[in-house]
C-alpha positions, -999 to +999 in steps of 0.1 A: -143+479+796-128+453+819-153+427+806-142+433+770-105+429+779-112+397+798-131+383+769-103+393+745-077+376+767-099+345+770-103+344+732-066+348+725-059+320+750-084+297+734-070+303+699-034+298+712-044+265+729-064+252+699-038+260+672-015+230+678-046+207+676-058+222+644-023+223+628-014+187+639-015+159+614-044+135+616-022+106+628+007+104+652+024+076+633+054+082+610+074+068+582+098+053+608+069+033+623+061+019+589+097+010+583+103-006+617+071-026+613+082-040+580+117-047+593+103-066+623+084-088+598+116-097+581+114-075+551+145-058+537+140-021+542+160-003+515+155+030+497+123+020+479+106+009+511+118+041+528+104+062+500+071+044+501+068+049+538+078+085+535+051+090+509+024+075+531+034+096+560+028+128+540-007+137+548-031+144+520-069+147+522-076+123+494-056+094+508-039+088+475-004+090+491-012+060+514-027+041+485+005+048+465+026+035+493+004+003+495+007-003+457+044+004+458+051-020+487+030-048+471+049-044+439+081-048+459+069-081+472+054-071+505+023-092+514-010-072+510-019-073+547+015-062+558+015-034+532-019-023+543-009-021+579+023-003+572+008+023+549-027+029+563-022+024+601+015+031+608+025+058+583 
């Protein structure tokens, strides 16, 4: 009986410890990282850039949000390499 209780407590502890890891987003970067990066490169960070970075920071399994960010930033005049870094690595 004591063995079952110990195993139950251990299982509950393991689940509680693993939950934040499972629920966390795959990257620790954010929309703010994307915006600061672009601002530091001399780009004007207005609403459209903020929206693009926000979109990229929203995790999706297909990666289309990050691609949408990239296309949007390039259309706004951001160099391809800068947009790639901002959307795929920082957001």
